[in-house]
N, C-alpha and C positions, 0 to 999 in steps of 0.2 A: 809920253802920253803912248799907249801902241797903237798901230792902225790895224784896222778889222776891215773883210770885205764886206760884201752886200747882204751877202748867205748869214756871215757870221750876226751883223746886226739885227736883220729878224728876226734872228732868236733871241735876242738880245730884249727887244721890247714888244716880244708875243708873236712874233711870224704871222704864217698867213696861212696858219694850220685850222683846221675848224674841224671838229668833231661833235657830228650828230646822233642822236640816239632815239630811236621809233618804240613805242608800244605801243598795244591797243588796249582801249579802256569803255566803259558803258560809262557814261556823261548823262547828268540828270539835269536839266536845267528847263524851267516851268514845267514838273511835275510829267516831263516825257523825255522818258531814257532815249537815248541812242548809242549807237558804235563808232567809237571817233577814232582815230589814227593821231597820236600827241609825239610828236618830233621837238626834241629839244636839242639846239645846235648852239656851240661853245665854241666863240673865238676871242681874240687879243680884245675887242668889245665887251664882252658880258656874256649872258645868254639869250636865248630868243626862241619863245614854246608857241609853236603852232598848230590849231587841232584842226583835222580833214574828217570828212564823214567817210566811214567805211563800212564794208560788209558785215551785216551782225554775225556773220559764222566767225568771225575774225574775234572776235567779243565773247563766246561761247551765246547760250539762250539768252535773251532777253525776255522779260514777264512783265509786258506792257496791255495784258488783258485787262478792260475793265468790266 
């Protein structure tokens, strides 16, 4: 059996690398449209997605006129 360093071992089991991607989208829930920042982060445990309120100018024009 070959001995490896801790650094090499973390690479074998997925390491500690965390990659995140964010984008802005208009999201409609309950008939109300709002701008959200959607962040998806992937690491060795899988993917986690979070939503945060964002300034409407990041998503373009919102059409919430009733």
